[in-house]
C-alpha positions in Angstrom: 0.0 0.0 0.0 1.2 3.5 -0.8 2.0 5.4 2.4 3.2 9.0 2.6 3.8 11.5 5.4 4.0 15.2 6.2 6.5 15.8 9.0 6.4 19.5 10.2 8.3 20.8 13.2 6.0 22.6 15.7 8.4 25.5 16.0 6.3 28.0 14.1 3.3 28.3 11.8 3.4 26.4 8.5 3.7 28.4 5.3 3.3 28.0 1.6 6.6 26.1 1.3 5.5 23.5 3.9 2.1 23.3 2.1 3.8 22.3 -1.1 5.4 19.3 0.6 2.2 18.4 2.5 0.0 18.7 -0.6 2.2 16.6 -2.9 2.4 13.8 -0.3 -1.3 14.0 0.4 -2.3 13.8 -3.3 0.0 10.8 -4.0 -1.5 8.9 -1.1 -5.1 9.7 -2.0 -4.6 9.0 -5.7 -3.3 5.5 -4.8 -6.0 4.9 -2.2 -3.2 4.8 0.4 -2.4 6.2 3.8 -1.4 9.8 4.7 0.4 10.3 8.0 0.8 13.6 9.9 4.0 13.2 11.8 4.9 15.9 14.3 8.7 16.3 14.4 8.9 17.5 18.0 12.2 16.0 19.2 13.4 19.5 20.1 11.8 20.1 23.5 12.9 23.7 23.8 11.6 25.0 20.4 8.6 22.7 20.0 5.4 24.3 21.2 2.0 22.7 21.7 0.3 25.9 20.3 2.1 25.2 17.0 1.0 21.6 17.0 -2.6 22.8 17.3 -2.0 25.4 14.6 -0.6 22.8 12.2 -3.8 20.7 12.7 -6.0 23.7 12.2 -4.3 24.8 9.0 -4.5 21.2 7.6 -8.2 20.9 8.5 -8.9 24.3 6.9 -7.4 23.1 3.7 -9.1 19.7 3.8 -5.9 17.8 4.0 -7.2 15.1 6.4 -4.7 12.7 7.8 -5.3 9.0 8.4 -3.3 9.0 11.6 -1.0 11.2 13.6 2.3 10.4 15.1 4.6 12.3 17.4 8.3 11.7 17.4 8.6 12.8 21.0 6.7 9.6 21.9 9.1 7.4 19.9 12.5 8.3 21.5 13.0 4.7 22.6 12.8 3.5 19.0 15.5 6.0 18.0 17.7 4.9 20.9 17.4 1.3 19.8 18.4 2.2 16.3 21.4 4.2 17.6 22.5 1.1 19.7 22.3 -1.1 16.6 24.5 1.3 14.6 27.0 1.4 17.4 27.2 -2.4 17.5 27.8 -2.4 13.7 30.7 0.1 14.1 28.7 2.7 12.0 28.2 5.2 14.9 31.0 7.2 16.6 31.3 10.0 19.1 33.1 13.2 18.1 34.0 16.2 20.4 35.1 19.1 18.1 33.7 22.5 19.0 31.9 24.6 16.4 35.0 26.8 16.2 37.3 23.8 15.6 35.0 22.5 12.9 34.9 25.9 11.2 38.7 26.1 11.2 38.9 22.6 9.7 36.5 23.6 6.9 38.4 26.7 6.1 41.7 24.8 5.9 40.2 22.2 3.6 38.8 24.9 1.3 42.1 26.7 1.2 43.7 23.4 0.1 41.0 22.9 -2.6 39.4 20.0 -0.9 35.7 19.5 -0.1 34.9 20.8 3.4 33.9 17.5 5.0 34.5 16.2 8.5 37.9 14.5 8.6 36.9 11.7 11.0 39.6 12.6 13.5 37.3 11.3 16.2 37.8 7.7 14.9 41.4 7.9 16.0 40.7 8.8 19.7 41.5 6.2 22.4 39.0 5.4 25.1 41.2 7.4 27.5 41.2 10.4 25.2 37.4 10.2 24.8 36.9 10.1 28.5 39.2 13.1 29.0 37.3 15.1 26.4 33.9 14.2 28.0 35.3 15.4 31.3 36.5 18.6 29.7 33.6 19.3 27.3 30.7 17.1 28.1 29.2 14.4 25.9 30.1 14.6 22.2 27.9 14.3 19.2 27.2 11.0 17.5 28.0 10.7 13.8 27.0 8.0 11.3 30.0 6.6 9.4 29.2 6.7 5.7 30.5 4.1 3.3 32.6 6.1 0.9 30.9 4.9 -2.3 28.4 6.5 -4.7 24.8 6.7 -3.5 22.4 6.5 -6.4 18.6 6.6 -6.8 16.0 7.6 -9.4 14.3 10.7 -8.2 10.6 11.1 -9.0 11.3 14.8 -10.1 15.0 15.2 -10.6 15.7 11.9 -12.4 18.8 9.9 -11.8 20.9 11.2 -8.9 24.4 10.0 -8.0 26.3 11.5 -5.0 29.8 10.5 -3.9 29.5 9.8 -0.2 33.1 10.9 0.3 32.0 14.5 -0.6 29.6 14.5 2.3 30.4 14.8 6.0 29.4 12.0 8.3 26.1 13.3 9.5 25.4 14.1 13.2 22.4 12.1 14.3 22.5 12.8 18.0 23.6 16.1 19.6 25.8 16.4 22.7 22.7 17.1 24.8 21.1 13.9 23.7 18.6 15.4 21.3 17.8 13.1 18.4 18.0 14.8 15.1 15.7 14.6 12.1 18.1 12.5 10.0 17.8 9.4 12.1 14.3 9.9 13.5 12.9 10.2 10.0 14.7 7.0 8.8 13.4 5.0 11.8 9.9 6.3 11.3 9.8 5.9 7.6 11.0 2.3 7.9 8.7 1.3 10.8 5.6 3.1 9.4 6.0 1.6 6.0 6.4 4.9 4.1 6.7 4.1 0.4 6.9 7.6 -1.1 8.7 10.7 0.2 8.3 14.1 -1.5 10.3 17.0 0.0 12.3 20.1 -1.0 15.4 19.9 -3.2 17.4 21.3 -0.2 17.1 17.7 1.2 18.9 15.9 -1.6 22.1 15.5 0.4 20.1 14.4 3.5 18.4 11.8 1.3 21.8 10.4 0.2 22.9 9.9 3.8 19.6 8.6 4.9 19.7 5.9 2.1 22.8 4.5 3.7 21.3 4.7 7.2 18.1 2.9 6.0 20.2 0.2 4.4 22.4 -0.2 7.5 19.3 -0.7 9.7 17.9 -3.2 7.2 15.0 -1.1 5.9 13.6 -0.6 2.5 14.2 2.7 0.8 11.0 4.7 -0.2 10.7 6.3 -3.6 12.1 9.8 -3.2 11.1 13.0 -5.1 12.6 16.4 -4.5 10.5 19.4 -5.6 12.0 22.8 -6.5 12.1 25.5 -3.9 9.8 28.5 -4.1 11.1 32.0 -4.8 9.4 35.4 -4.8 7.9 36.7 -8.1 11.2 38.3 -9.0 13.2 35.2 -8.2 14.2 36.4 -4.8 14.6 33.9 -1.9 11.5 33.3 0.3 11.9 33.2 4.0 9.5 31.1 6.0 9.6 33.9 8.6 7.6 36.1 6.2 4.3 36.4 8.0 2.3 37.0 4.8 3.2 33.5 3.7 2.0 31.7 6.8 -1.2 29.8 6.0 -3.1 31.5 8.8 -2.1 34.9 7.5 -3.4 34.0 4.0 -6.6 32.8 5.6 -6.9 36.1 7.4 -6.4 37.9 4.1 -9.5 36.1 2.7 -7.7 33.5 0.5 -10.0 30.5 -0.1 -8.6 27.0 0.4 -9.5 25.8 -3.1 -7.7 28.8 -4.6 -4.6 28.0 -2.6 -4.7 24.3 -3.3 -5.4 24.8 -7.0 -2.3 27.0 -7.4 0.0 24.9 -5.2 -1.0 21.6 -6.9 0.2 22.8 -10.3 2.8 25.5 -9.6 6.1 24.4 -11.1 4.7 21.7 -13.2 4.1 21.4 -16.9 0.3 21.6 -16.3 -1.4 25.0 -16.3 -2.8 26.4 -13.1 -6.5 26.1 -13.2 -9.1 26.6 -10.5 -10.5 23.3 -9.5 -13.9 22.9 -7.8 -13.0 20.2 -5.3 -10.2 18.0 -4.0 -11.2 15.1 -6.2 -10.3 17.0 -9.3 -6.9 17.9 -7.8 -6.2 14.2 -6.9 -7.3 12.9 -10.3 -5.0 15.2 -12.2 -1.9 15.0 -10.0 1.4 13.5 -11.3 4.6 14.3 -9.4 6.7 13.5 -12.5 5.3 16.5 -14.3 7.1 18.9 -11.9 10.4 20.5 -12.8 13.7 21.1 -11.0 14.0 24.8 -11.7 13.2 27.3 -8.8 9.5 28.1 -8.9 8.2 31.6 -8.6 5.4 32.2 -6.2 3.4 35.4 -6.1 0.8 35.7 -3.3 -1.2 38.1 -5.5 -2.0 35.2 -7.8 -4.2 33.8 -5.1 -6.8 36.6 -5.2 -8.1 36.2 -8.8 -8.5 32.5 -8.1 -10.3 33.2 -4.8 -12.6 35.6 -6.6 -13.4 33.1 -9.3 -14.0 30.4 -6.7 -16.4 32.6 -4.7 -18.4 33.4 -7.9 -19.1 29.7 -8.3 -20.6 29.2 -4.8 -24.3 29.1 -3.9 -25.5 31.1 -0.9 -25.5 28.0 1.3 -21.7 27.9 1.1 -21.3 31.5 2.2 -24.4 32.0 4.4 -22.3 32.6 7.5 -20.1 35.2 5.9 -23.2 37.0 4.5 -24.8 37.0 7.9 -21.6 38.2 9.5 -21.5 41.2 7.1 -24.9 42.2 8.7 -27.2 41.2 5.9 -30.7 40.2 7.1 -31.7 36.7 6.3 -34.6 37.6 4.1 -32.2 39.7 1.9 -29.3 37.2 1.8 -30.3 35.5 -1.5 -30.6 38.7 -3.6 -27.7 40.3 -1.9 -25.4 37.4 -2.7 -26.6 37.3 -6.3 -25.6 40.9 -6.5 -22.3 40.8 -4.6 -20.8 37.5 -5.7 -19.5 39.0 -9.1 -18.0 42.0 -7.4 -15.9 40.7 -4.6 -12.4 39.4 -4.3 -12.7 38.0 -0.8 -15.6 37.5 1.5 -14.3 40.4 3.5 -15.6 42.7 0.7 -19.2 41.8 1.5 -19.3 44.2 4.4 -18.7 47.2 2.1 -21.4 46.2 -0.3 -23.9 45.7 2.5 -23.0 49.2 3.9 -23.7 50.6 0.4 -27.1 48.9 0.3 -28.0 49.8 3.9 -26.8 53.4 4.1 -26.5 54.5 0.5 -23.5 56.3 -0.8 -22.4 59.9 -1.2 -23.7 60.8 -4.7 -21.1 61.5 -7.3 -22.7 64.1 -9.6 -20.9 66.3 -12.1 -22.1 69.9 -12.3 -23.3 69.4 -15.9 -25.4 66.4 -14.8 -27.2 68.0 -11.8 -30.3 69.0 -13.8 -30.4 65.7 -15.5 -30.2 63.7 -12.2 -32.9 65.9 -10.7 -35.2 65.1 -13.6 -34.3 61.4 -13.5 -35.1 61.1 -9.8 -38.5 62.7 -10.4 -39.2 59.9 -12.9 -38.2 57.1 -10.5 -41.3 54.9 -10.2 -42.9 54.1 -6.9 -41.7 51.0 -5.1 -41.4 48.2 -4.5 -38.6 47.8 -7.0 -37.8 44.6 -8.8 -35.4 43.3 -11.5 -37.4 45.2 -14.2 -37.4 48.6 -12.5 -34.0 49.7 -13.7 -34.9 49.0 -17.3 -38.3 50.7 -17.0 -36.9 53.8 -15.3 -33.9 54.3 -17.7 -36.3 53.9 -20.7 -38.5 56.7 -19.3 -35.5 58.9 -18.5 -34.2 58.4 -22.1 -37.5 59.4 -23.6 -37.7 62.5 -21.3 -34.2 63.7 -21.7 -32.9 62.4 -25.0 -29.8 60.9 -23.3 -28.7 57.4 -24.2 -25.8 55.0 -23.8 -23.0 55.9 -21.4 -24.3 59.5 -21.1 -27.5 58.1 -19.7 -26.4 55.1 -17.5 -23.1 56.4 -16.0 -24.5 59.5 -14.3 -27.3 57.5 -12.8 -24.9 54.8 -11.5 -22.6 57.4 -10.0 -25.5 59.3 -8.4 -26.9 56.1 -6.8 -23.7 54.3 -5.8 -20.9 56.9 -5.8 -18.9 54.6 -8.1 -18.2 54.3 -11.8 -18.2 50.5 -11.7 -20.0 47.9 -9.8 -22.8 45.3 -9.9 -25.5 45.2 -12.5 -27.8 48.1 -11.6 -30.9 46.0 -12.3 -29.7 43.7 -9.5 -28.6 46.4 -7.1 -31.5 48.8 -7.4 -34.1 46.6 -5.7 -31.7 46.1 -2.8 -31.3 49.8 -2.3 -35.0 50.4 -2.5 -36.0 47.5 -0.1 -33.5 48.5 2.5 -34.4 52.2 2.4 -38.1 51.2 2.6 -37.2 49.2 5.7 -35.8 52.3 7.3 
């Protein structure tokens, strides 16, 4: 069975870059009728916060990315400890004591000599007595996995054939001096024991994948199929920081972005398929193919979400937005005609309030000096209420016959006088709302 996972760290709010990873893994699992796991990477007790765990769940639920089960790495520390012991017994795990300053000096020396800046494995030459002396002086060391210096190869679902010389990579630190288990080993143990078959993540993890393949093989596991998607950039190609608040999912939600608009963009962005608004998750699942994504950095512009949001809202019946219409202050008996009027003229649901205020309170008339007599004559011809969908046509026909005006010279001054705007909803739809609400007052 196909099994995928999304493994966010609860050290902050998830953003569009995280979403790209989550969505791809979700769509792969759903298309195959498989399992999607939400795995909370909370092995860092100082930075992990329960409020962020809750926020991750809320964001996923808002988007409709429902997980089949949830796992927490903080509850699996014994499994990581067993894996570490197994690697020690195999001679593939060793303790190293260099300080960050010492490691930096080593890297600089290697670069100056034209060599790759990889760890020199000096710790392998330490005697037991030397290790004990260093522990006394510096505390516990870090634990590094000893890579086999051979080529690590796999066929990547997006990047194609990958081949990395393990000798060009430092032996990865899997456990810190303070005992904290790091992502590299925790992820391997989890993927193996949870039967993860497919892993999609950012291209910044390619080197991690190479080292993890060796760790998986050392522990007797089966390697999942890996695919590394391109990283997002800003619209001008600039780097995106996950600390940019406007790109956190909850901030996009606050700005009125609709889930289907965001999912439709992210499910196709960077692929050879055009971005098209989809009506539901089933459409996204059916059309998803990870092999259609490219390796080049992918430009993301948050402004692209708003036309998609507007288009999505235009397709919705009142039942889907009834709460938002009510929150804007619209009385229940006017909700249907109000939504029919407003839906074509909003970008987000937050715009409803402004249209309701126009209907409820009217607008400051926008009347040019040369149109004042014309507007006065037109108002005098306004029929008695109640108004309906035919009133605008009846009224403007009478005004045309009385004044001789036609076309834009007829309709524009009337629109501006009634709404204070040059553009907006069809006046035949808006006029009855203005009349009914004023009659109520």
